[in-house]
N, C-alpha and C positions, 0 to 999 in steps of 0.2 A: 275497181276501189281497196284502199291498205289497208287493210284494220288497225285499230287503235295497241300503242302502243305498249309494249308489257311493261310489269316493272320492274322490282330488281329482285324478289322473292319470284315470279314466274323464269324470268332469264333466268339465273340458278337454278333453277327445278331442271331445265327447258337445255341446260350450255348441261353440268354435270348430269342426266340427261343422253348425250346425246356424244360427251365422253365415256363415257360408260359401255353408250350398248353399238355407234362405229367400229370400225374393222383399217381402217386404209386413212392417212390425212397427205397435205403436198406439208413436205420439209423443204426449210429455203433455207438455202448456206451461201455463206459468204469463208473468206480470212486467205487461201493459198494462189499462189498463183493459178490456180482456173478460175478463177474467178467465182464470179454468182452461181446459182444452180440450183432446182428446182425438181421438184424429180416427190415423185407415190413412197410410199410404204406404208404399210404395218405398224402399228402400234399394240400394248400392253397399258394401259390403263388404274394404276394399281390404288388413285381415290388422291392420290397428291402426287407420286412422277408418271410421264410416260417411255418406256421400255421403244425402242427402238430397233433395228440390224437394220446395216447392210452390206456387203458387201469389203474389210479393210482396203482394198483398194482401191475404188470408186471415188470420184471426186465429192460426196456429203461425203462419207469419212475423214478422208485427208482435209475436205475442210474442219471437218471437225475437230476433228484434234489438233490440226494451225488457229481453232480459234471457236468456242463451246458458242458461241452465241446464235439462237438460230426461230424464225418461222415458223408457227407451223400453224396448220388453214386444212377444219371438217365443214362439209355441208358443203349445200349452193350457194351460187350468192349469196340467193335473198335467204339465205338464215341460216349467216357463217357465226362459228371461232376460231378466232384470232386469239396465238397463243405465243407469248414472244418468251424464250426461255433460255436454261442455259444447261446442256447436252455435259454432264459428264461419264471417259469410255470409264465401259465394263467388260477386261474381261472375260471371254467365253470362262474361262478357267475359278475367276472368280459369280458366277454368273448360279444358285441354286438350279440344284435340279426344281425345286415344287417353280419355281418364279422359271425356269427353261423349261420344261410342262404346259406351265399356262400361259405363256409367247404363244408352245407348238400350238395348245390347243386355241390360240385365243382368234391365233391369223393364217391358222392354215399350213404351218413351211417351219420344220424345228431347224435351223444354218445350226445350228452345233450335229445335226445329220446328214451335212455338205460338205462335198470333196473341198470346196473354195472358202478360205476361212473368213468369216462376218464377227463386225467388230457388230459390238453391242455398246448401247445412251443410254442415259436413265438422263433425261430431263427433266430438268426444275421448271413447270410457268415461274416467272414474275412478275407476266398481265395477262390475261383474261379478256378479252372482249368481247361481246354479243349481237349483231344486229340482224334484221331482217332485209330492212328498210330504210328510205331516209329518214322517216317520222323517229326514229332508233335511233340513232346516231348520237344524239344526246341521250345519257345512260352506260351509253355502251362500256364501255368500265366497268366489270364485277374484278377484280384482281389487282391489285395491287401493290408490289417489288413481295412479291411472292403469296398474301393475304387476301383470303376472301371480303372483299368488304356485306354489308350484310352482315 
């Protein structure tokens, strides 16, 4: 039996809770000769943007530096949040100590302390969708053009 579809306010509340409480997400990128790439990464949500970090030499970093378009996915397939956004590189030197500490605390690792150079990216959501079952496909858009609906 499928639950009744959630309304916009409930979906917004559930999605914001997932962004605030989850630690990991899937990151899909393209844009370099390496092609499309999918990888799980940890993130920090500040209420407006997401912060991720990955080795500077990784396919993900190379793809995002070549083409900042990114698609993120949180949660299982029957309670998914999909985010389309743009990623902007942020050098470790430009990362505030407070943000770096918050990222390390939230994700359980601190790229600033690693020997391998890491690249941070600030992701600005442009579109956010959320659904649990097919009956929630209608109304799945929660953000368009970077603006929350409702």
